[in-house]
Residue, then its C-alpha position, 0 to 999 in steps of 0.5 A: x688125472x683128476x683123482x691123483x689131484x684130488x689124493x693130494x689135496x687130501x693129503x696135503x690140506x684136508x688131512x691137517x688137523x686145523x683143517x679137520x677142526x674148521x670142518x668139524x665145527x662148521x658140521x657141528x654149527x650146521x646141526x646146532x643151528x638156531x633159526x631165528x625169526x627176526x625181521x631185517x630192522x631188528x638185525x639192523x637195530x642189534x648191529x647198530x646197537x653193538x657198533x655203538x657199544x664197541x666204538x664208544x669214544x670214551x671206551x676207544x680212547x683208553x682201548x689199545x690193541x697191543x698182542x704179544x706177538x704182533x709181527x706186522x707192528x714194525x711195518x704199520x704207521x701210527x694211523x694204521x695201528x690206530x685203525x686196526x684197533x677199529x677193525x679189531x672191534x668189529x670181530x668181536x661182533x661175533x660175541x653177541x649171541x644173536x648176531x652170532x646166530x643170525x649169521x650162521x642161519x644165513x650162510x647154512x640155511x640148508x645144505x643144498x642152497x647155503x651161500x657157499x654153494x651159491x658162490x660156488x655155483x656162480x663161479x661155474x656159471x661164469x666159467x661155463x659162460x666164458x667157455x662151452x658157450x663161447x666155443x658153441x657160439x664160434x661153432x655155429x658161426x663158422x658153420x653159418x659162414x660157410x653155408x653163407x659163402x655156398x649159398x652166394x656162390x650157387x646164386x652167382x653160378x645159377x645167375x651166370x648160367x642163366x643169362x650167359x650159359x657158363x657152367x662151373x668146371x665144364x665152361x673153364x674146361x672147354x675154355x682151356x682146350x679151346x685155348x690150347x687147340x689151333x683149330x678152335x674158333x678162338x685162333x680164328x677171330x673168336x678170342x675177341x667175342x663178348x662171350x669169350x671175354x666174359x669166361x675169361x674174366x670170371x674163370x677164378x671167381x669161385x676161388x677168389x670169393x672162397x678166399x675172400x669171404x670164408x677163409x679170412x673170416x674162418x681163420x680169424x674166428x678159429x684163432x681167436x677161439x683158440x687164443x681164448x681158450x689157451x688163455x683159459x687152460x694157462x690160467x687154471x693151470x697157474x691157479x692150481x700151481x699157485x694154490x695148491x703147488x699141483x701141476x696139471x697136464x693137458x690130459x685134464x681138459x680131454x686131450x691126449x698129447x701134452x702139447x697139442x693145444x697150448x703150443x701153437x707150433x704143435x696145434x692144429x691151428x698152425x696148419x690152419x693158418x698156413x692153408x689159409x695163407x695159401x688160399x689167400x695168396x693164391x685168391x690175390x695172385x689169380x685175381x691179377x693173372x686172369x688178365x696176365x697169366x699168358x704174357x707175364x714171364x715166369x720171373x714176373x710171376x714169381x715176384x708177384x706171387x711173393x708179394x701176394x704172400x707177404x700181403x697175405x701174412x701182413x693181413x693175418x698178422x693184423x686182423x688175428x690180433x684184433x679178433x683175439x682181443x675183441x672176442x674176450x672184450x666183447x664177451x665180458x662186455x655182454x656180461x657186463x650189460x648183464x650184470x647192470x641189468x639183473x644186478x649181480x656181483x662176483x658172488x652171484x649167480x649168472x642169470x638163469x637161462x637156456x643155454x641155446x638163449x646164451x649161445x644166441x647172445x653171444x652169437x649177436x652181441x659178440x660175434x656179429x659185432x666183431x665181424x661187421x665192425x670192420x664192414x662198416x668201417x670199410x664202408x664209410x671209408x669207401x664212401x669218403x674216398x668215392x665222394x671226396x677223392x675220386x669224385x666218382x658221381x662227377x666223373x660218371x656224369x660227365x662220362x669221363x672214364x677211370x681205366x680198369x677196375x681195382x680190387x677195392x671194398x668187395x675183395x676183403x675190405x680193401x686188404x688186397x694189393x692194388x691191381x687192375x681187373x676188368x669189370x665186365x658186369x654189363x656185357x650181355x645184360x639188358x639192364x646195363x649200368x648207367x655208365x658201362x665204360x667207366x672202368x675202360x680208358x679213352x683218348x682223354x688223358x683224364x682216364x690215365x690220371x683217375x687210374x692212377x689216382x685209383x691205385x692211390x686211393x686203394x692204397x690209402x684204404x688198405x693202409x687205413x684198414x690196417x691201421x684200424x685193426x692195429x690202433x683198435x687192437x692196442x686200445x682193447x689190450x690197454x683197457x681189458x683190465x677195466x672190463x674184466x674187473x667190471x664183468x666180475x670175471x676177475x676180482x684183481x687185475x692190472x694194466x696189460x695183466x693179459x700179456x702174461x699169457x703166452x698166447x695173447x703175447x705171442x698175438x701182440x708180438x706178431x702184430x707189432x713187429x710183423x705188420x709194418x716190415x711185412x707190408x713193406x717188403x709187399x709193397x717193394x716186391x709190388x714196385x719191382x714188378x711193375x717197374x722191372x717185370x710187368x709185361x708192358x714195362x710201364x712206369x705207373x700207367x702208360x697203356x690202356x685199352x678202349x673197347x669198341x662199344x659204340x661209345x654207349x657211354x656217351x651221353x648223346x648215344x642211343x644204345x638201342x638204336x646202335x645195338x639194332x645195327x651192330x653189336x658192341x664188341x668188348x673184345x675189340x679195341x684200341x690200345x692207347x699210349x699215355x706218353x710214357x709208353x715203352 
């Protein structure tokens, strides 16, 4: 309890005779102080006169500071002893009555606004900036994230309902009933209709979008705020322990349980992280099993599910460290910018502003960059790989087909495992893409080679993003002490000091020891699936599907003339074997 701590402070510190003497002398100084009306040039001139007098070369040559009790003498060099006498004379400036009055008047201007109070207020403002405003901004960020996800889902549902008459839940329920009813139209030729193809390809879209758009952002921000606040609580406890020999518990911070917050295994963060891993794992699993749920054997599903699980662990081990270090770094960087704009030091107050403005600043200059810097990196990576490795524009122009689509940029910024997925956005759409058949196979073996290349590019982009998070995290770790000192939040810092915080140390150990082994296990299980458990038992890509699309994708085709005769059938077509098919 705070009252117990105050009692300990009063008994062990404030009741000491020397402390009482200091406090009584301070009160007397305040009551008897003389207000001086000197101008700044006069004060500087008086200080200069005293320093010249004290440091007169003729005086200093013969002056020696030799106190009777000098325990430090044996630890100081000759030059240090010589320097000490000059420092000693500086303290004697207080013997000048006028200088003493100026100093007393400066530090005790009024009881309510003296400089001691200003320093205390400044520390409180920085503390509030670093805690309350950060948590408020994070809460708004999470609310907006889920709101944005819902808006996107509602928009997609509305467009799908308008264009294709597909309704969530109802369409999936009717589809499941038809697939289990031997008398339904699906068992009498209806399983190749464009409507059925489109329905089956979108049955898990809500789950996948929620996992990639909301779960990842929410978990990363929650974990980073937990690490941030756990660091603050750890430092507060350490300061009280070091300064006053007082142990404070979590009840001081409004918690009932002693280990409910700072102990990760007992905190709500562990539950949230486990839920996020499950959501992301099923998002990846359903992404692939949308095509193969009916033809993969149980052992194959189990192997692929394990691969997705380890990949989810690798994703969170990589991204949570980036967010946990990026949040304090960008927060202190914002304080540095404010500091140089308004010119304040470690003793000055933070600039006065409405709390809402501070929350907006943190939201715009801390949380949004933390979120969108990886997006920008992934966008650049997507452009470079498509233009210089895949040569996507070239292949579109010459009407080459590249095989099935892969998760790519739009699925968690390349972080999903490489897998084949059908792209049916052009079906039942009058505004089809320039080349609606780009994501299918053809008789030309180039489509098989392009598909293999797309898999390799997906793995390359995925590993590049992992390395981006990894290297950025360690860069932030190594410069954190510099930004802490520049922001005046910490007066004395040293390299890697932040690793003394258990929560930060846990994150660094997780990414250092966990990321590469988890990725290796995930890729190993994925290789096992494709070589031993895939329904086609194919090495690489040996079978590809070419739909009966009336060759809309060929340059000489006339889409509207052909569609007047018969409609393209994307559920009917030809399977092509490419050399090593089994």
